[in-house]
VODREN-781471 format. One record per atom (N, C-alpha, C, CB): residue number from 1; residue in three letters; chain; x negated, y negated, z. Coordinates in steps of 0.001 Angstrom, whole numbers, always signed. Glycine has a CB too. Example, Ala and Ser with C-alpha at 12.3 -4.5 7.8 and 13.67 -1.06 7.14 Angstrom:
REM residues 2
nunu drenlum vexro x y z
1 ala A -13190 +5690 +7800 $
1 ala A -12300 +4500 +7800 $
1 ala A -13200 +3300 +7800 $
1 ala A -11308 +4473 +9046 $
2 ser A -12850 +2250 +7080 $
2 ser A -13670 +1060 +7140 $
2 ser A -12900 -30 +7870 $
2 ser A -14084 +598 +5725 $
***
This chain:
REM residues 125
nunu drenlum vexro x y z
1 met A -58199 -1523 +233626 $
1 met A -56667 -1699 +234263 $
1 met A -56225 -438 +234046 $
1 met A -55590 -2838 +233572 $
2 lys A -55956 -343 +235307 $
2 lys A -54818 +1087 +235647 $
2 lys A -52854 +549 +235099 $
2 lys A -54884 +1437 +238129 $
3 asn A -51925 +1227 +234944 $
3 asn A -50864 +445 +234795 $
3 asn A -50099 +1572 +235327 $
3 asn A -50530 -213 +233376 $
4 lys A -48905 +1083 +236247 $
4 lys A -48261 +1843 +236965 $
4 lys A -47363 +2972 +235868 $
4 lys A -47424 +877 +237939 $
5 leu A -46928 +4146 +236043 $
5 leu A -46496 +4848 +235099 $
5 leu A -44932 +5543 +236504 $
5 leu A -48055 +6086 +234268 $
6 lys A -43936 +5550 +236195 $
6 lys A -42568 +5709 +236961 $
6 lys A -42021 +6901 +235822 $
6 lys A -41450 +4003 +237114 $
7 leu A -41792 +8233 +236752 $
7 leu A -41162 +9247 +236056 $
7 leu A -40223 +9793 +236746 $
7 leu A -41941 +10161 +235641 $
8 glu A -39099 +10485 +236486 $
8 glu A -38061 +10247 +237028 $
8 glu A -37363 +12195 +236220 $
8 glu A -37346 +8349 +236499 $
9 tyr A -36965 +13014 +237133 $
9 tyr A -36879 +14344 +236625 $
9 tyr A -35855 +14638 +237565 $
9 tyr A -38200 +15290 +236607 $
10 thr A -34924 +15428 +236974 $
10 thr A -33290 +15816 +238160 $
10 thr A -34188 +17182 +238330 $
10 thr A -30971 +16079 +237236 $
11 ile A -33720 +17165 +239275 $
11 ile A -34384 +18744 +240131 $
11 ile A -32841 +19394 +241234 $
11 ile A -36287 +18092 +241693 $
12 asn A -32336 +20656 +240626 $
12 asn A -30791 +20541 +241212 $
12 asn A -31330 +21880 +242792 $
12 asn A -29058 +21358 +239520 $
13 ser A -31825 +20770 +243803 $
13 ser A -32539 +21559 +245051 $
13 ser A -32204 +20626 +246015 $
13 ser A -34249 +21867 +245005 $
14 ser A -31610 +20954 +247106 $
14 ser A -31665 +20087 +248371 $
14 ser A -33103 +19215 +248690 $
14 ser A -31399 +21114 +249615 $
15 pro A -32977 +18054 +249325 $
15 pro A -33873 +17353 +249608 $
15 pro A -34861 +17877 +250124 $
15 pro A -33552 +16566 +250165 $
16 ser A -34215 +18477 +251442 $
16 ser A -35599 +19249 +252435 $
16 ser A -36169 +20125 +251986 $
16 ser A -35367 +19906 +253692 $
17 val A -35971 +21326 +251039 $
17 val A -36400 +22228 +250229 $
17 val A -37541 +21649 +249189 $
17 val A -35208 +22775 +249586 $
18 leu A -36970 +21043 +248421 $
18 leu A -38152 +19866 +247398 $
18 leu A -39024 +19228 +248187 $
18 leu A -37432 +18479 +246549 $
19 tyr A -38641 +18241 +249517 $
19 tyr A -39908 +18041 +250149 $
19 tyr A -40755 +19013 +250558 $
19 tyr A -39764 +17411 +251104 $
20 lys A -40358 +20164 +251174 $
20 lys A -41732 +21143 +251090 $
20 lys A -42146 +21443 +250354 $
20 lys A -41883 +22105 +251444 $
21 arg A -41830 +21512 +248560 $
21 arg A -42563 +21806 +248105 $
21 arg A -43751 +20448 +247524 $
21 arg A -41879 +22642 +247378 $
22 leu A -43043 +19225 +248348 $
22 leu A -44249 +18256 +247905 $
22 leu A -45197 +17900 +248948 $
22 leu A -43741 +16921 +247376 $
23 ser A -45317 +18516 +250253 $
23 ser A -45805 +17857 +251107 $
23 ser A -46932 +18930 +252135 $
23 ser A -44544 +17170 +251775 $
24 thr A -46734 +20398 +251688 $
24 thr A -47090 +21357 +252657 $
24 thr A -48089 +22421 +251233 $
24 thr A -45356 +22188 +253640 $
25 pro A -49352 +22579 +251786 $
25 pro A -50198 +23049 +250922 $
25 pro A -49440 +24139 +250139 $
25 pro A -51422 +23493 +251598 $
26 ser A -48879 +25138 +250862 $
26 ser A -48491 +26299 +250103 $
26 ser A -47350 +25792 +249340 $
26 ser A -48146 +27564 +250971 $
27 gly A -46625 +24556 +249427 $
27 gly A -45329 +24265 +248637 $
27 gly A -46366 +24178 +247166 $
27 gly A -44241 +22559 +249225 $
28 leu A -47484 +22757 +247528 $
28 leu A -48237 +22336 +246614 $
28 leu A -48845 +23515 +245403 $
28 leu A -49261 +21666 +247415 $
29 ser A -49642 +24529 +246551 $
29 ser A -50267 +25376 +245738 $
29 ser A -49278 +25900 +244528 $
29 ser A -50808 +26483 +246609 $
30 glu A -48047 +26250 +244822 $
30 glu A -47022 +26836 +244133 $
30 glu A -47257 +26538 +242822 $
30 glu A -45746 +26453 +244549 $
31 trp A -47259 +25183 +241993 $
31 trp A -47180 +24109 +241037 $
31 trp A -48115 +23309 +240834 $
31 trp A -46311 +23401 +241225 $
32 phe A -48402 +22925 +242216 $
32 phe A -49419 +21637 +241430 $
32 phe A -50823 +21642 +241561 $
32 phe A -49141 +20181 +241971 $
33 ala A -51550 +22685 +242128 $
33 ala A -52609 +22809 +242256 $
33 ala A -52908 +24496 +242467 $
33 ala A -52939 +21860 +243236 $
34 glu A -54242 +24973 +242020 $
34 glu A -54058 +26911 +242409 $
34 glu A -54303 +26646 +244089 $
34 glu A -55779 +28390 +241474 $
35 asp A -54997 +26129 +244463 $
35 asp A -55231 +26357 +245881 $
35 asp A -54936 +25007 +246497 $
35 asp A -56722 +26889 +246209 $
36 val A -54422 +24820 +247678 $
36 val A -54208 +23079 +248788 $
36 val A -54522 +24047 +250107 $
36 val A -51952 +21934 +248901 $
37 asn A -55920 +23005 +250595 $
37 asn A -56225 +23021 +252146 $
37 asn A -55738 +21937 +252769 $
37 asn A -57648 +23065 +252502 $
38 leu A -55653 +21881 +253986 $
38 leu A -54891 +20554 +254735 $
38 leu A -55723 +20397 +255951 $
38 leu A -53136 +20788 +255217 $
39 lys A -56693 +19501 +255809 $
39 lys A -57241 +19259 +257860 $
39 lys A -56780 +17222 +257774 $
39 lys A -60248 +19698 +258357 $
40 gly A -56522 +17541 +258954 $
40 gly A -55838 +16018 +259293 $
40 gly A -54824 +15818 +258046 $
40 gly A -57145 +14563 +259340 $
41 asn A -54615 +14424 +257758 $
41 asn A -53944 +14222 +256370 $
41 asn A -54914 +14136 +255236 $
41 asn A -53102 +12927 +256342 $
42 ile A -55478 +15041 +255155 $
42 ile A -56932 +15085 +253724 $
42 ile A -56408 +16079 +253213 $
42 ile A -58858 +15443 +254042 $
43 phe A -55509 +16042 +251781 $
43 phe A -55499 +17527 +251015 $
43 phe A -56619 +17889 +250280 $
43 phe A -54413 +17671 +250007 $
44 thr A -56590 +18985 +250041 $
44 thr A -57965 +19266 +249019 $
44 thr A -56958 +20318 +248596 $
44 thr A -59848 +19796 +249674 $
45 phe A -57249 +19820 +246861 $
45 phe A -56289 +20305 +245697 $
45 phe A -57629 +21003 +245097 $
45 phe A -55321 +18959 +244592 $
46 ile A -57340 +22281 +244655 $
46 ile A -58359 +22855 +243772 $
46 ile A -57650 +23254 +242674 $
46 ile A -59160 +23982 +244337 $
47 trp A -58557 +23109 +241454 $
47 trp A -58229 +23614 +240326 $
47 trp A -59216 +24566 +239237 $
47 trp A -57815 +22530 +239802 $
48 glu A -59623 +25453 +239022 $
48 glu A -60251 +26463 +238537 $
48 glu A -61912 +25866 +238614 $
48 glu A -59585 +26862 +237022 $
49 gly A -61920 +26133 +240062 $
49 gly A -62957 +25740 +240894 $
49 gly A -63766 +24108 +241225 $
49 gly A -63825 +26592 +240385 $
50 ser A -63125 +23396 +240536 $
50 ser A -63516 +22104 +240942 $
50 ser A -62230 +21521 +242382 $
50 ser A -63486 +21053 +239294 $
51 glu A -62673 +20672 +242907 $
51 glu A -61627 +20124 +244420 $
51 glu A -62000 +18821 +243974 $
51 glu A -62121 +20575 +246434 $
52 glu A -60687 +17921 +244531 $
52 glu A -60384 +16564 +244573 $
52 glu A -59917 +16366 +245847 $
52 glu A -59463 +16113 +243573 $
53 lys A -60205 +15884 +246634 $
53 lys A -59181 +15056 +248046 $
53 lys A -59001 +13856 +247715 $
53 lys A -59845 +14888 +249656 $
54 ala A -57272 +13954 +248472 $
54 ala A -56395 +13124 +248660 $
54 ala A -55834 +12802 +249698 $
54 ala A -55732 +13295 +248097 $
55 glu A -55582 +11701 +250246 $
55 glu A -55311 +11396 +251889 $
55 glu A -53680 +10795 +251590 $
55 glu A -56666 +9940 +252790 $
56 met A -52955 +11654 +252554 $
56 met A -51474 +11354 +252802 $
56 met A -51423 +10151 +253469 $
56 met A -50718 +12403 +253613 $
57 ile A -51393 +8957 +252615 $
57 ile A -51378 +7823 +253322 $
57 ile A -49810 +7090 +253678 $
57 ile A -52284 +6933 +252502 $
58 ser A -48662 +7503 +253378 $
58 ser A -47189 +7475 +254174 $
58 ser A -46327 +8863 +253452 $
58 ser A -46187 +5689 +253811 $
59 gln A -45076 +8844 +254527 $
59 gln A -44575 +9881 +253936 $
59 gln A -43269 +9298 +255042 $
59 gln A -45464 +11558 +253961 $
60 lys A -42125 +9648 +254966 $
60 lys A -40667 +9928 +255214 $
60 lys A -40065 +11445 +254985 $
60 lys A -39907 +8986 +254288 $
61 glu A -40169 +12000 +256257 $
61 glu A -39285 +13627 +255731 $
61 glu A -38115 +13485 +254966 $
61 glu A -38648 +14592 +257028 $
62 asn A -38234 +14065 +253640 $
62 asn A -37301 +14368 +252747 $
62 asn A -36713 +13571 +252300 $
62 asn A -36594 +15033 +253019 $
63 lys A -38109 +12219 +252135 $
63 lys A -37553 +10766 +251167 $
63 lys A -38471 +10967 +250153 $
63 lys A -37713 +8986 +251877 $
64 phe A -39886 +10812 +250775 $
64 phe A -41342 +10492 +250425 $
64 phe A -42389 +10940 +250838 $
64 phe A -41617 +9502 +250578 $
65 ile A -43624 +10981 +249914 $
65 ile A -44350 +11414 +250619 $
65 ile A -45484 +10838 +249556 $
65 ile A -44116 +12887 +251063 $
66 arg A -46733 +9703 +250051 $
66 arg A -47755 +9066 +249177 $
66 arg A -49033 +9763 +249146 $
66 arg A -48011 +7695 +249586 $
67 phe A -49892 +9615 +248302 $
67 phe A -51410 +10251 +248132 $
67 phe A -52453 +8971 +247760 $
67 phe A -51443 +11530 +246718 $
68 arg A -53767 +9011 +247974 $
68 arg A -55001 +8006 +247468 $
68 arg A -55666 +9228 +247120 $
68 arg A -55907 +6829 +248636 $
69 trp A -56139 +9292 +246161 $
69 trp A -57308 +10271 +245710 $
69 trp A -58441 +9461 +246479 $
69 trp A -57585 +10443 +243839 $
70 met A -59172 +10165 +247168 $
70 met A -60439 +9961 +247747 $
70 met A -61699 +8519 +247104 $
70 met A -61040 +11526 +247509 $
71 glu A -61752 +10090 +245705 $
71 glu A -62721 +9119 +245160 $
71 glu A -62658 +7622 +244506 $
71 glu A -63202 +9766 +244323 $
72 asn A -61507 +7365 +244645 $
72 asn A -60695 +6498 +244006 $
72 asn A -61210 +5116 +245037 $
72 asn A -58920 +7048 +244000 $
73 asp A -61850 +4278 +244230 $
73 asp A -62720 +2904 +245029 $
73 asp A -61227 +2128 +244841 $
73 asp A -64533 +1942 +243995 $
74 asp A -60417 +2004 +244370 $
74 asp A -59148 +1101 +244182 $
74 asp A -58170 +1514 +245212 $
74 asp A -58460 +1234 +242697 $
75 lys A -58002 +1012 +246205 $
75 lys A -57178 +1178 +247379 $
75 lys A -55680 +917 +246679 $
75 lys A -57631 +53 +248695 $
76 asp A -55439 +336 +245767 $
76 asp A -53901 +80 +245292 $
76 asp A -53595 +980 +244833 $
76 asp A -53510 -877 +244419 $
77 leu A -53938 +1792 +244141 $
77 leu A -53866 +3267 +243226 $
77 leu A -53402 +3806 +244034 $
77 leu A -55057 +4094 +242646 $
78 phe A -52371 +4796 +243846 $
78 phe A -51703 +6195 +244346 $
78 phe A -51063 +6714 +243759 $
78 phe A -51039 +6293 +245267 $
79 phe A -50828 +8026 +244315 $
79 phe A -49493 +9035 +243319 $
79 phe A -48360 +9049 +244588 $
79 phe A -50100 +11246 +242723 $
80 glu A -47175 +9070 +244143 $
80 glu A -46075 +9534 +245257 $
80 glu A -44908 +10276 +244481 $
80 glu A -45391 +8142 +246149 $
81 phe A -44400 +10943 +245288 $
81 phe A -43476 +11897 +244991 $
81 phe A -42213 +11479 +246384 $
81 phe A -44336 +13634 +244996 $
82 lys A -41195 +10692 +245225 $
82 lys A -39806 +10067 +245484 $
82 lys A -38799 +10913 +245745 $
82 lys A -39338 +9314 +244438 $
83 ile A -38003 +11254 +246078 $
83 ile A -36974 +12031 +246398 $
83 ile A -35619 +11461 +246416 $
83 ile A -37237 +12537 +247527 $
84 asn A -34607 +11311 +245471 $
84 asn A -33790 +10298 +245366 $
84 asn A -32190 +10895 +245554 $
84 asn A -34115 +9586 +243976 $
85 gln A -31125 +10973 +245733 $
85 gln A -30310 +11852 +245837 $
85 gln A -28917 +10749 +246263 $
85 gln A -30885 +13066 +246904 $
86 his A -28459 +10595 +244369 $
86 his A -27230 +10055 +244153 $
86 his A -26149 +10219 +245531 $
86 his A -26704 +10783 +242827 $
87 glu A -25701 +9079 +245826 $
87 glu A -24290 +9130 +247268 $
87 glu A -23196 +9599 +246327 $
87 glu A -23658 +7213 +248242 $
88 leu A -22640 +9429 +245104 $
88 leu A -21664 +10090 +244860 $
88 leu A -21323 +11757 +244479 $
88 leu A -21384 +9397 +244113 $
89 thr A -22360 +12091 +243528 $
89 thr A -22926 +13197 +242947 $
89 thr A -23211 +14346 +243640 $
89 thr A -23928 +12879 +242438 $
90 gly A -24525 +13592 +244355 $
90 gly A -25303 +14488 +245170 $
90 gly A -26453 +15187 +244476 $
90 gly A -24428 +15479 +245725 $
91 asp A -26634 +14632 +243090 $
91 asp A -27849 +15133 +242270 $
91 asp A -28963 +14614 +242747 $
91 asp A -27829 +14827 +240855 $
92 val A -30054 +15562 +242663 $
92 val A -30942 +15280 +243313 $
92 val A -32569 +14742 +242338 $
92 val A -30930 +16533 +244199 $
93 ala A -32950 +13919 +242009 $
93 ala A -34355 +13433 +241295 $
93 ala A -35477 +12961 +242178 $
93 ala A -34100 +12223 +240342 $
94 leu A -36022 +13644 +241200 $
94 leu A -37544 +13213 +241551 $
94 leu A -38663 +12238 +241056 $
94 leu A -38128 +14162 +241434 $
95 glu A -38692 +11076 +241973 $
95 glu A -39123 +9990 +241172 $
95 glu A -40791 +10192 +241438 $
95 glu A -38392 +8419 +241681 $
96 ile A -41266 +10395 +240261 $
96 ile A -43048 +10244 +240506 $
96 ile A -43597 +8835 +240193 $
96 ile A -43992 +11324 +239401 $
97 thr A -44308 +8451 +241304 $
97 thr A -45254 +7181 +241188 $
97 thr A -46583 +7435 +240381 $
97 thr A -45687 +6678 +242682 $
98 asp A -47661 +6907 +239569 $
98 asp A -48674 +7646 +239005 $
98 asp A -48678 +6233 +238415 $
98 asp A -48530 +9177 +238168 $
99 phe A -50724 +6499 +238057 $
99 phe A -51244 +4957 +237196 $
99 phe A -51897 +5653 +236200 $
99 phe A -52432 +3679 +238043 $
100 ala A -52203 +4793 +235274 $
100 ala A -53070 +5967 +234004 $
100 ala A -53725 +4124 +233644 $
100 ala A -51599 +7328 +232100 $
101 asp A -54763 +4382 +232674 $
101 asp A -55229 +3834 +231738 $
101 asp A -54167 +3511 +230139 $
101 asp A -56402 +4711 +231644 $
102 asp A -54062 +2655 +229619 $
102 asp A -53200 +2562 +228738 $
102 asp A -53335 +3772 +227337 $
102 asp A -53332 +1083 +228395 $
103 asp A -55076 +4236 +227320 $
103 asp A -55216 +5163 +226605 $
103 asp A -54692 +7054 +226886 $
103 asp A -56517 +4863 +226484 $
104 asp A -54787 +6771 +228193 $
104 asp A -54030 +8028 +229061 $
104 asp A -53114 +8069 +229773 $
104 asp A -54595 +8570 +229823 $
105 ala A -51939 +7313 +229239 $
105 ala A -50831 +6875 +230216 $
105 ala A -49649 +8499 +229545 $
105 ala A -50087 +4642 +229782 $
106 asp A -50101 +8689 +227880 $
106 asp A -49357 +9972 +227180 $
106 asp A -49927 +10930 +227580 $
106 asp A -49314 +10125 +225725 $
107 asp A -50856 +11229 +228027 $
107 asp A -51497 +12148 +228676 $
107 asp A -51136 +12930 +229909 $
107 asp A -52420 +11650 +228864 $
108 thr A -50765 +11451 +230810 $
108 thr A -50357 +11464 +231951 $
108 thr A -49076 +12139 +232214 $
108 thr A -50372 +10319 +232306 $
109 arg A -48093 +11650 +230841 $
109 arg A -46520 +11709 +231546 $
109 arg A -46316 +13618 +230946 $
109 arg A -44932 +10076 +230529 $
110 asp A -47525 +13880 +229824 $
110 asp A -47861 +14719 +229578 $
110 asp A -47602 +15985 +230619 $
110 asp A -48883 +14345 +229250 $
111 leu A -49067 +16131 +231192 $
111 leu A -49552 +16369 +232499 $
111 leu A -48145 +16794 +233280 $
111 leu A -50373 +14981 +233135 $
112 trp A -47652 +15115 +233534 $
112 trp A -46240 +15544 +235020 $
112 trp A -45145 +16305 +234543 $
112 trp A -45252 +14036 +235770 $
113 asp A -45277 +15784 +232898 $
113 asp A -43849 +17168 +232513 $
113 asp A -44027 +18562 +232871 $
113 asp A -43544 +17459 +230798 $
114 ser A -44904 +18796 +232552 $
114 ser A -45870 +20010 +232718 $
114 ser A -45706 +20759 +233981 $
114 ser A -47329 +19568 +232668 $
115 gln A -45802 +19894 +234598 $
115 gln A -46471 +20542 +236407 $
115 gln A -44776 +20386 +236873 $
115 gln A -48108 +19025 +237763 $
116 ile A -44184 +19846 +236596 $
116 ile A -42259 +19582 +237012 $
116 ile A -41907 +20704 +236090 $
116 ile A -41226 +17705 +236434 $
117 ser A -42021 +21528 +235216 $
117 ser A -41595 +22113 +234670 $
117 ser A -41903 +23436 +235362 $
117 ser A -41842 +21802 +233552 $
118 arg A -43271 +23603 +235819 $
118 arg A -44039 +24574 +236553 $
118 arg A -42806 +24643 +238662 $
118 arg A -46307 +23616 +236558 $
119 leu A -42781 +23171 +238727 $
119 leu A -42054 +23513 +239915 $
119 leu A -40794 +23933 +239527 $
119 leu A -41954 +22444 +240874 $
120 lys A -40005 +23485 +238678 $
120 lys A -38743 +24035 +238327 $
120 lys A -38774 +25583 +238356 $
120 lys A -38336 +23525 +236963 $
121 his A -39774 +26196 +237773 $
121 his A -39779 +27526 +237632 $
121 his A -39931 +28198 +238697 $
121 his A -40581 +27903 +236859 $
122 thr A -40549 +27672 +239695 $
122 thr A -41021 +28383 +241327 $
122 thr A -40224 +28319 +241948 $
122 thr A -42038 +27893 +242230 $
123 met A -39129 +27142 +241833 $
123 met A -38330 +26864 +242841 $
123 met A -36554 +27319 +241809 $
123 met A -38735 +24936 +243473 $
124 gly A -36795 +28542 +240542 $
124 gly A -35914 +29185 +240298 $
124 gly A -35013 +28722 +239686 $
124 gly A -35606 +29614 +241066 $
125 leu A -35424 +27054 +239376 $
125 leu A -34497 +26304 +237923 $
125 leu A -34614 +26163 +237106 $
125 leu A -34147 +25413 +237667 $
***
């Protein structure tokens, strides 16, 4: 059984700039995958010659975007990017929701840490 993971990263960016990096093929190909194609609401992510398809199942501009891997039979599993902006300070945080088996949880966290590090680098942060 997979467990839900919630990870949060502070990103010094406006929600609209960050959202473009999370929701467009060009933005995602800067940090998440080598290449990303979009047809309808199906994103094809390409890494080192292999590709995975994910359906964008929900979104709200500058707030969140949720994907579900197409090869996954469990309809309750997804990964989501949520942008939270603190009302008083204006600080922007990226909250990632993903699912992993107990023995893969640390690897999944490490992978997201690495990916978010790349995201910040591409944004000049």
